[in-house]
N, C-alpha and C positions, 0 to 999 in steps of 0.2 A: 584467553586467561580466565581464571576464576571470577575475577571481577565482571568480565563481559558476559559470562554465563549467568551471573547473578542478576545483571541488568536485563538480559534476554528472558530470564525466568519471571522477573518482575513485570515486564511488558506484556508477555505472554498471558500472565495470570489475569493481567487488567483487561486484555482483549477478550479473554474467554468469558468475562463477566457481562459482555455486552449481549443483550438478549438475542439479537439477530445473529450472532455468530455461533455456528455449529461446530466448528472444529478449527484448531490452530496447529499447524505442524511446523517444526523447526528442528534445529540440532537437538533440542531437548527431548523430542520423540523420536529422533532418528533411531532406528534399530540395527543392530548388528546380527544378522542371521548366519549362522554357520553350523556345521555338523562335526561331530567327533564319533567315529565309528559308526554306530547305528543311532545315535541320539541327536536330536535337533536342538540346539540353542539360540534363544532370542534375548539378547541384552541390549540395554540403551547405551549409546556411545557416552552419553553425558555422565552416567553413573561411573564408567570407566575413568573419565577424565576427572571427577571428583574424588575418586578413590585414590588415584595416583597423579597429582597435578604435575610431577616431574616428567611424566610420559606424555604430556600434551602434544608435543611435536610429532612424536611417533604416531599418537592417536589421529592427528590431523591428516597425516599421511595416509593412515588406513582409511579415513572418511574420504579423501580424494580419489583413493583407488577403488572405493566400493563402487561397483557398477549400477547400484540403486540410487545413489546419492550424488555421485559426481555429475556436475552439470545441472542438477536440479535444486538440491539444497545447499550446496557448496560449489563456488567457482572452480574453475580448473586450477587456478594458483593458490586456492585456498584462503584468499584474503576476504572473500565475501561470502556471506551466507543468506538464504532466503527464507522468510516467514510467510507461510501460505495460510491465509484467513479464508475459511470457507463459510459462507452464510448459509443459514438454514433456508430451505425452500419455503416460500409463503407467498401464495397468489394473491393474499389480500394486502400484502405490503405495498404501499405507494411507491412507485417508481423512484420519486424524489427522495425516499429515505436512504437509497444506496449511496448517493454522494455524501450524505450527512455521516454515514457509517465510515466511509473512507476517510474523511476528514477527522472523525474521532479517532480512528486507528493511528493516522499520522500524528495527531496531537500527542497520544500516549506515547509513541516512540520518542517524540521530541522532549516530553516531560520526563522521561526515564533516562534521558542523557545521551540520546543518539543524535549525531549532527544531522541537520537538515540536508546537507549534501551527500550523506550516505544512504538516505532514504529514497528508494526509487519503487514507486507504485505501479503496478501493471494490472490488467485484467479489465473486463466489462464495466464493473462498477466504477473503476477509476477512470475509464474513458468516458463514461457518462457523466461523471462529476466534472470532468474538464469541459466537455460540451456545455454542461449547465453554467459553469463559470465563465465561459465565453459568451454564452448567450446573455447572461446578466450584464457582463461588461458591454456588449453591443447595445443592449436596451437602455442601460443607465448613462453610458457615456457617449456613444456615437450618435444614438437617435437624436437627441437634442441638438447636436452639432449640424446633423444633416437636415433637420428641420429649419434651422436658421440660415443655413446655406440655400436651401430651396426657397425660402421666403425672400432672400436677398436676390436670387435669380429672377423671381417673379417680379420684384421691384424694378430691377434693371430693365427687364424686357418691357414692362408697361409704363415706365416712367411715371407711375402713379401709385399712391398708397392705398387707394380703395380696393384693386384686386387682391392686394395682400391681406387686407382686413377681412374680405370675403372668404379667403382660404383658412382663416382661423375659425 
């Protein structure tokens, strides 16, 4: 729908403003490449959709059958679309910055009105972000519990409090 395209345009514009983002590909940048006699034409699908909103279903079918887009930017059933965010290469960028960028992109989608259940993040930065989140969880919540359990085990084994005090 036109509203969905406007939301997508809004979030893509915000993502492109992130300094570490080099490129964002989506239905907004998807190109229809075709030839007529000896001339090669390249048009954006989104321009066709905005020019004639009544033809959006036919246009969606053309996108779904486009061998360059089907299964990449649009799901087989046409109900889901991908937004590809490519970060600029930078050897000086700390590895920890990647998960922050992922969170920033997800927050932008949520703020633009996309449901959290409809946002599915993939790729190495996303995987690394999840590893960082799980590591933080283990350190902040599980580590203190494990320490208490170990101290209790030492107390039970030695039946005395001084070995527990020494381990602290």
